N, C-alpha and C positions, 0 to 999 in steps of 0.2 A: 300477645306480642308475636310478630312475624319477623323472622330474620332471613334475609336473602343474601347469601355469600358474605356474611359478616355484617350486613347493614340492617339495623333495627328499624323497621318501617314505621314504628310508633314515634320515632324521633325525627327532627328536621333532617332532611336529606340534602347533601351538597354534591356538586359535580365531582369533587375529588373522591367522595365516598363511592359514587357510582363507578368512577374510573377504577378504583381499587377493587370493587366487586367484579368488574369485567376481568381484571388481571387474575383475581382469585378463581373465577369460573373457568377461564381459559387454561390456567395452570393446572387446576384439578383434572380437567379433561385430558390435557396432555400428559400429566403424570401417570394416569391410568394406562396410557398407551405407550409410554416411553420405557426405555431400558436404562435410564439415567440412575435410578436407585436412590437419588437424593432429591427430595422435594424442592430444596433451595436452588438446585441447578435448573430444575424445570421452571421454577418461578422466574429466575434470572433470564432464561431463554425466552419465556413468554412475554416478560416485560419488554425485552429488547424488540421482539417481534411486534408487539403492540405499539411501541414507540415509532417503529418504522411505518406502520399503517397510519399513525397520526401525521407523521411527516409527509407521507405520500398524499394524504388528504389535505395538506397545508393547514393542519391543526396543531395546537400546542398540548402535548401530553401533560405538562406540568400545570397548565391553566385551562382545563377543559370547560366547554360550555355544553349546554343541553344539546344544541345542534351538532357540535363536533362529536359528542358521544353517540348520537344517533348514526352519524356517518361511520363511526368506528364499528358499531355493532353490525351495520350493513356490510362493511368490508370484511369483518371477521366471519360473518355468515357465508359469504361467497367463498372465502378461503377455506373454511371448514367443510363445506359440502363436497370438496374434492376428495376427502378421505374419512369423513364421518357420516353416519346415518343422518340423512336430512331431517328426520323426525326428531332426533335427539338435538340437533343443531337448533331447530325451531323452538324446542322446549326451553333450552338455555337462553336463547335470544328473548323469548317471551318473559322469562323470569327477570332478565335485565331491564326489559321495557317496562315492567311494573315499577322498578326503581326510577326509571326515566320519567314516567308519568307523574311521579311524586315531586319532581323538581319544579320549582316555580317557573 
């Protein structure tokens, strides 16, 4: 069994599960760098930020598609490279892309 950001890759994957994995990945990365001290505050902040990226891309956060999630990952990569090691950003994006490749 392989689990990527809470998603068991041996089970059927849904766009909502991939979206939640993106939120989890982004939140974990931000929590490590933040001074918020409370993981739930970081998750709330990151979820709001990801919702904004979805809106900016004219996509629906609550009803994602494979294509909208691909756009989201690309947007987050561009955003994250401004303040994170590009190698680490690519590593996380590639982990999410494994999940995206499992979507029908």
